[in-house]
Structures are given as C-alpha cells and as structure tokens.
N, C-alpha and C positions, 0 to 999 in steps of 0.2 A: 353519539357525541352529536349535540346542537349544533345548530347552524353557526350561534354565536361563538362555541366554541373552535369550530372547524375554522373561522375568519379570522379570529383571534390568533390560531397557531399559525395558519398561511401570514400572517403579518410576520408576526416574529421569527418565522422561516425569512420572507421576504429581509426583514432589515438583515438579522443574521448574512444573507450571502451577497447583499450589499457592502458590508463593511468589510468582509473577508476578500468581495472581489475588487475592493480598492486598493486591498494590501496583496494582491496576486497571487493568494493564497487558494482559491478558488475560481475555475472555470477561466482562466485569463482570457481564453477566445472566443468563450460564452457570447452571443449576441447582447445587444445593449437590452436590457430590462426579461432576458430570459431565466430561467433555470436549466441549468445541464449535469445533471447527476452520471452520467457517462461518461465514466474518467477515460474511457479508451476513445471517446468522441467530443472532447471537450466544447468544441464548438456548436452540438448538436442542439438544439432548443425544443425540450418538453415541455414544458408548463412556462407560466408566465408569472411574473412578480403582480401582489395585490396591485390595483389598478390600473393592468391591461387585459387585452385581449389577445389570446391563440388566435393570429387569422394565417393562412396559407407559408406556417412553418415559422413565421414570426410574432412577435409580440410588439401592439400597438395600442396608445393609449387609450384606453377605456372609456364606449362611449356612455357618456352619463346619462342621456335621455335615452329610454325603451321607444321612442319612435324615431331614432337614428340607427342610423349601420356605416362600414367602413365601405368605403370604394375600392373593387379588386381592381381595378384599372389603374388607382395612385394610392395604393395604401399610409402614403403620409399624409394625405390631404384630412382636413378635421369632419369626423362625423357629420353625417347630412342625411334629408331624407332619401326614400329609394321609394319613388314614384314610377309607374309606367310611363315607357316600355320598358324602366331596369325590371334586373328580377333579383327578389330577396330570398336569402338562404342563409341562415346560421348567423347572423348581426352581417352579414357583407353582401356588399349590392354590387350584379352582375348587370354585363351588357347581354350576356349568352350564360344559360346555367354549364355548370363544369361536365365533364364525363362522370355518369354514374347518376345524371340527374335530368329530369328534364320541365321548361315549363307547364304548371300544373295549372296556372292562370295568369292571365297578364300581367303579374305583378312578381307572383310564385314561384321556386323550383320545389320541388320532390323530386324523392331516391325512385330509380328506376326498380324494375324486380330485382331483385340479389342477384339472378342467375346473368342478367343482363349487364355490359361493361357501356353499352350505350345505348339512347331506347328515344324514341320521338313522344310516346305517352305512356301510360301505364301499361298498357295492351299490347305497343309498340316496341319490340327489341328493333334495335336494327346490328347490333354485335353481342357477341357473349363473354362471360369471364372465363377463363381456363375450366375446363373440364366439360363445358356445355357445350353444343349443337348448334346451329340457326335453322328452325326448322319452323318457314314461311316468316312469322312474325312473334316468334317463340321461341326463347334459350330452352333446348330442353337437355338434363343429364344425360352424357356419354356413360353408360353402364353395360354397352354390352359389346362392342366392337373391339379386336384386341388390335395389337402393336401391328401396323404396317397394313391396316385394315379402315374400311371408310366407310359411313353410312351413306348409301344409295338413297338420297332425298325420294326419286320416286319412286323406288320399290321398298323402304324403308327396310333394308338388309345390307348386311357388312359385304362389304367388296375391298377384294385389295390394290394397296395400292403398289404403285412401282416407285414414286417419292411420296412424301409423305408424313404424318404422323398421326396417334392416335386417333381415331373421329375422322378426318376430313383430310384428303389429298391434294397434295400442290397442285394447282394450276399452274402458276406463274413463277414456283421457285424461291418464293418468301412465304414466311413461316408468318402466321398470324398474330395478332397482339396476345401476350402471354407465352409465347415459344420461342424458343432459338432453336437456328440451324445445328444440327450435329451431322458434321463433313464425314466422320468415318462410315455412319448408315446412312448418311444421307434423307435422315426424319426431324421434322421435328419435335424436339425437347419441350414439355412440360416446363412453364417457370416456377420458383416458389409459389405460395399462396402471396396472392395480391401485388405480384409483380406484374407492369406491365409492358418493361420492356426486360431483357437482361441476357448472360451469354453463362459459358461453363464456370466463371467464378460467381454468380448471384445474380441480383438483382439488378439494376441498374438506373429503373426508375418504377416506380408507383401508381397504383390507381389512386383515385380521389379516395379519400378517410384514410389512407396510410401511409406513412412515413418510412423514407428511408435508412436505415440503419446499420450500418457495418454490412454492407449489400445482400440486405434483407429488408421485408418491406413488412412494420408491424402497424398495427392499428394506432390511428391517432390517441381514439379514447375510446374507455371501453364502459360497460353500463357499472351502475351502482355495486359492489362487493365484488368485482372481477379489476384482475389489472392482466398488464400485457406479460406474458411470458417469452425476454428475449431468444430462449432456443428454436422455440416451437412458430416465434411471430405470430402470437395469435392472442383473443384475451383468454382468458382461465380466471375459473371460481378461486379466487384468492383467502381462503381460511384459515384460521390459525392454525399452526404457528408460523406461515406465509405473514409477509407485512408487505402492504400496500404502500407504496412511495411515489407520486408523480407518474402516475397511471401505472406504475412496472411492480411486476411481483416480485420481491427478493424473498431467498431463503434466511438471510442475515442483512443485516443494515450496509451501503454500501460505507466505502471510508470518510471518517470523522464525521458518522452519524450516532444514534444510538436508539435506542425503541421506545417510543411513546410511553407515557406514565400508561395509557390502557393495554399496549401490546398492540400495537392492531397499525401503527404506521411508524416510520422515522423521522427523529428529528434532528436538526443541527448540533455540535457541538458546541462551544461556546470559543470566543477569539480567544487566537493562542491554543487551543487547546486542539492535537491532533488526535486521542483517542479518549470516550468517555465512555459511560456506562449511562449516560444520563443529562440531560439538557445541564444539569448544575454538578454534577459530579464530573472530572476530569482524573485519565489515570496518565495520561504522558502528555509532553507540553512539544511546541514549538521551540526550535532553537528560538534565543531572544528572550525566554519565558521560563520560571521555575514554579512549580508544585507545591500548590501552600493548601491543606485542607480542603484538597476536591476541586481548588482552583487555579487555572493559570495568570498568574502576574507578570506583567512585563518588569525583566531586569530591569535595574538602578544605571546608570553610567558608573564606571571607574571611580574607587574611591567615595562613592556612596552606598545607601544600604536601602531596603526597605524597612521603615516603621511601622510596626501593625497597629499602631494605638492612633497616628495621625494618617494613616494610609498614604502615605506619600515616600519619596525619595529623600535622605538627609544624609549630610557629610560624618563620612567614619573619623573615628579617632583614635588616640591609643588605647583609649577605654570601651571603643566601640567599633566592632569588626562587622564584617558581611556573610555570614555564615550560609551558605546556600542562598544571597540573598537579599536576608531578611539581620534584620538589627541583630547584633548579639552580645554581653559583655565580654566574651573571648570566644574561642573556639573551639567546639567540639575538639573531644579525644579523636586522636587520629587525624586530624588537622594542622595546618601551620599557620603564620599571619602574614603576609606579605603585603604592605601597602593597601591595608586597609580589608583586604579579602583572604578570605579561608583556604585552601589549596591541601589536597588531599595529601595525605603522607606515601610514598610508598607502599606497595604492598606487603602484609605482614606488619607494619608499625602502630606502635601504639602512640608513640610519639618522635618527634624530628624535628630538625634545625634545619634552616636554610640561611649561608654563609654569603649567597651570590646568586643571581639567579642562573637555574638549571643544575645548581647544586646542591641538592637538599639529602641530609645525611640523618639514618636511622638512630633514636639515642633510647628506644625500646621498645621489645617484641611482646609481642603477643604470645601466648602460653605455647610449646610445644614446638617454638623457634628462639633462637641467637644471634648475636651480633657478628655477622661477619664482614668485616672492612664498615662498610657505609650502607648495606643491606641489613634484614634479618633474613636469615635462612632455614631450614629445618634442619631439629638437631632429632641426632640418630638414636635410637635405643642405646644404654649402656653395652647391649651383648651384639649389638649392629656394628660396621665397620663404615666410612665416609668413602662411595668409589667417585671417580672423575669427573664423570661427564655430569653435566649439571641437568637440573628440569626447572621449570618455571620458580621454585621456592628454593634452590641452591643445590648442593651435590646430594646425588641418590644414596638411600642408605640401601646396605646387602648384608646377608649374615659372613660371608666371609668375601675375599679379595679374588677368590680364583686361580686366573694363570698369574695376577701382579702379587707383589710383596704388602705386608703388613708392616705400615709404619706411622707407630702413634695415632692406631683408628684408622689412618689414611691409605687406603691402594694407590702405590706406587710403582711405576715399571721396573726401576731398579731403588737399590736403597741408596740414599745419601750420604755424600762424604761423613767421618769419622762415625761410619753405623758398619757391624757387621749381619751376615744372614746368615740366621738360626732355622733353619726346616725353611717355612714363608714370612717366619718375620723379622722385622729391620731393628736390631739392637746397638743402642748407642755402646761407642767404645768407653773406655775408663778417661775419668776426666784429665786432661792436658796431652791425651793420645789422640793425634791425625789421622794414623791411618792403623789398623788392626787387623786382625786375622780371627778366628774361632777361637785360637790358644794364645796368640803374641799381641804385643804393640808394636808394630814397624815402623813406627814415626811418630817422635815427640812433636806436641805444638814448641810453637818459639817461647822462647824462656823456659821453657821446660827440658830435661835431659835424663835419659835411662837410667835406671836403679843398677846397677851395676850386681846387686846381691840377687836384684827378681826382675827377668827383664818382662813379666809382665806389664811394669808399670812404670808410669812416667813422673819425677818429683821435681820441684819447682828448682830452679837458681839458689833459691835462697836456702834451700836442702833440706824445706817441709815433706816428709812422705806423703804420697798421697796413697789414699787408701783402695786396695783391688776391688772393682765392681764386680759383681757378681754376675 
C-alpha cells in the first residue's frame, strides 16, 4: 500500500469516526481529535485523526511547518520554533529532556541506552530499567543473583539480602523504580515490562515511550510491520492472518470494523452499520436503520416510506405501504398493513388481519399448522392425539394419551358430560341422552323422554324415534 493510499484510508477512517462520534455511537468519552479503538477503555487515545499530532497521550493540531514544534510546557499553544536552550524531541519542544533521554546537543534530546531509565549522556547512566543494575555509570543485565540475593559491586559477587529484591538489597526500605514492595516476603517484586510504578494489581505509571492501558504499559508506537500485543504489552511481528489497526495487533477486527480489501488492517463500518464484512457491505444495522442491498438506510418517519427511485422518504397511501421501510404496493405474504406500515403476522400465519391495535387474528396457516382460535397451531398426524400441555406451536402431539382419556383425539383427565368411558376412550352418548352408562341411557335431555320399549334410547316428545348409537 503506497503512502497516498494510506493517507486516503486515514482520511476516510477519520471522517467516519467524526460522524459516528457526533451521533454518540463511537468513543463517546474519547478525547477530542483522538481515535480510541479499545471498547473497554473508551477514553484512551491511541492515535489521532488526520491533521493532528500525537503528543504526550493527546492529539493536537499538526504543525504545518517542518521547522516548528509543539511546546511540552503548554500543548495548547500554537506551534513555534524551538531554539536553544530549549530541546527538540519528536516534534515537541522541551525545557528539559524527558526520562529516558538526555541532551545530546544544546538543542536536541537523544535516547538513553536501552537498559537506562535515566542518563546524563550516552555513556553515563544514572538509573536502570527493571532487570538491570547500576555498575559505575553503566546498567548491566542482572543474570546471576538469585531471589533474596544482591550483587556486591565491590566484589562482583552475590550476597544474601535480609530485605531486598532480586539484584539489590534495600538500604532505606524503599523499592527502586520499576519494583513494588511485597509485604509478605519483605522483598521488592519487579513490575511488568515498561512499568515505572506498580503494585500487586499492575502498572500505575509507565516509562517514557509507553502508554498505560488497563494496568499494563504498552508501547506508544511500534516499528513498521509490528503491532502491540495487548496481552504481552509489547511490539510483535503482526504478519497475516493477524491485522494491524492503530498500532495494535488483532486476531480479528474490533466491533464495527471489517478487514480491508488487502486483508492487512481494519476499516470502519459505514454509518448506521453495527456488523459489516467490508466498508460497503453491511450485514446488521443499528436501531433506526434498515438493511437494503448491503447498506444501512435511516428509517423514515411513521406514515412514510423510502422510495428507491428518488432515494427519499415519501408519504404512504392506500396503494403504497412501507415494507421493511421501503415503499411497496402491498405487504408481503405473512404481513398485514396498519397505518401505512407492514407488520409481521403471528408465528406460522401466512395471512392475518387486525381489527384493533394489539388484536391480530390469523386467517391462513402455513402447511402443517391449523387454525385454533386466532392462532396457527401445529397439526398432529392422523395416528396421533393432542396432549393438553402447550408448546410454542400449540398442543403437543403424542402417540397415545397415557394415563389420560382420549376424547376425539384430545387427551383429557375425565370424560366430558354426555359421554361414557370405553377402555381409554370417551364415547358420546346417543342423541338426546344427557347421561349414560356403557349399557343404557340413564337420563334424557330436555324435550326428550325415555322409550318404554327400549330403555337404551330417548325419543323426542313429538314421537320421532331416535336411532340407537352403536
């Protein structure tokens, strides 16, 4: 990717970030002009929008002239010339070189040796980074002394400490920079990499060149081709399939981002898109947007729909409704129209209507379902019975009623009135019979009387004979 392409990509990402920030969807607590990709720490600035310089953890208007610098004493001041006795370092002008740097000339700061945390020159260390000890004016790597031992500098030999830490014994009871005091062992425990101060919970301040992130110190920048591994808190080679975004190395892109076309970095989803597979292809939209051909379009107000010809919202009519936000002559199958909007029918309905708000009735069911009241419920096979317990789709189907009784393929606890129990089945009494046994009608219905010739039957009072039910 050439420098022009990288610049254009930065401008696009910056504009997207500004738009999304203004809507309160990205980095609501992110400092002004910053990019904050870490959702667990939304106020942490990791990089700047185009036109700004990253200085001391914040973003400030870029110095347009290469001969001008930011002033560390007041970063809000306009950029200006940095003349002696002021000192220059990475586009910033200091009155004194920061920790880890020394005045290499009357007007410039240079980095101390990697093992030094403080130095007065390239060959004169004053304090060492963790894991090193000061020998004269040189920081040497401590590789030999064990825990609770220290290096006796006059003898260059390890001696046992009564109180101290790996490499140095404590003389005043205070741990040196880069260590914290463990009261249980009375030893100094080394902080994580790049920590200047820390405690048992992690880092609380970092050495120059690192940023504090969730109790860890991570590099403020990495060489080309490398990104910060937030687990290790260090720069690592970030080769494919890993991705670099804002100097951080990811296994997969953060939320609201997708892989770039070349698969090396992450790019932001378009406005209104919460999940995307590319800058132009969205799969899930934010609330208030609807998905159309891979793009998220803002919902129109009530009683309006989105016209794909004019790309604008227009009023709905009797012949024009809003189906999923888009203008259509009628609602799709399985939807019903209300106040110009298409709403989904209840589950398993292919057609429905609404007589009043909140009162929707199915009028047609999907195959395998039947209309039961206002809803479409599952239809059992001809060899099955309906069990009374309800599922999400109606009564459950079963091979038999078990301990219950079978009445017209529905399982009941007791046989209803005007039926008799035959085995496990409830059988209707003969017509006109109110109560019956397995052998006789015991009570006739109103307007019926018993037949003197056959006590199994009831006849109506008009004298019409009722045929006995088998």
